C-alpha positions in Angstrom: -5.0 12.1 3.9 -7.9 10.1 2.3 -11.5 10.6 3.1 -13.8 7.7 3.9 -15.4 7.9 0.5 -12.0 7.8 -1.2 -10.9 4.8 1.0 -14.1 2.9 0.1 -13.6 3.6 -3.6 -10.0 2.5 -3.5 -10.8 -0.6 -1.4 -13.3 -1.7 -4.2 -10.6 -1.3 -6.8 -8.0 -3.2 -4.7 -10.2 -6.1 -4.0 -9.4 -7.5 -7.5 -5.7 -6.9 -7.2 -3.1 -9.6 -6.5 -0.5 -9.2 -3.8 2.6 -7.9 -5.4 5.0 -7.6 -2.4 5.7 -9.7 0.7 7.3 -8.5 3.8 9.4 -11.4 5.2 12.1 -11.9 7.9 14.3 -9.1 6.7 11.4 -6.8 7.6 10.9 -3.2 6.4 14.2 -2.0 4.9 15.1 1.0 2.8 15.6 -1.3 -0.3 12.1 -2.7 0.1 10.6 0.8 0.5 12.4 1.9 -2.6 10.9 -0.9 -4.6 7.5 -0.2 -3.1 7.8 3.5 -3.8 8.6 2.7 -7.5 5.6 0.3 -7.7 3.3 3.1 -6.2 4.6 5.6 -8.7 3.7 3.3 -11.6 0.4 1.8 -10.2 -0.7 4.2 -7.5 -2.5 1.4 -5.6 -0.8 -1.8 -4.4 -1.6 -4.8 -2.2 1.1 -6.2 0.2 1.3 -9.1 2.5 3.2 -9.7 5.8 4.6 -13.2 6.3 4.4 -14.8 9.8 8.2 -14.8 10.2 8.6 -11.0 9.6 8.2 -9.9 13.2 5.7 -7.3 12.2 1.9 -7.2 12.3 0.2 -6.0 9.1 -0.8 -2.7 10.8 2.8 -2.1 12.0 4.3 -2.8 8.6 1.7 -0.8 6.7 2.2 2.3 8.9 6.0 2.1 8.7 6.0 1.6 5.0 3.4 4.4 4.4 5.6 6.7 6.4 8.8 5.8 4.5 7.1 6.0 1.1 4.8 9.0 1.9 1.7 7.0 1.0 -1.7 6.4 2.6 -2.9 3.1 4.1 -6.2 2.3 2.5 -7.0 -1.0 4.2 -5.5 -3.6 6.6 -7.2 -7.0 6.8 -5.4 -10.0 8.4 -1.9 -10.2 7.0 -2.6 -8.1 3.9 -2.8 -4.3 3.4 -3.3 -1.8 0.6 -1.3 1.4 0.1 -2.1 4.3 -2.2 0.0 7.2 -3.5 -1.3 9.5 -6.2 1.1 10.2 -9.1 0.6 13.9 -9.8 2.3 13.7 -13.3 0.6 10.6 -14.7 -2.5 9.6 -12.7 -3.5 6.0 -13.2 -6.7 5.7 -11.2 -9.4 8.0 -12.4 -12.7 9.3 -10.8 -11.5 9.2 -7.2 -14.3 10.9 -5.1 -13.4 14.3 -3.5 
């Protein structure tokens, strides 16, 4: 679970990130979550987008994906959301507040 300071720090970093995944009409599947989990392992922080034809809101998709990938939802704005999962072996993002 992230603290408010950690969320604020990660939101600042994510603001410059591009969206790397889109959730479309196939929705949230195990295959999509595997890909997202792999991206989280490499990057720790990713930005995703929910398309209008997906049948999910950004909040619903973020919560479901976070649960399936064991990650934390950092931010949800409009159709975009940001996920974070710390890589314990090879941390990418440094100086996260405690």
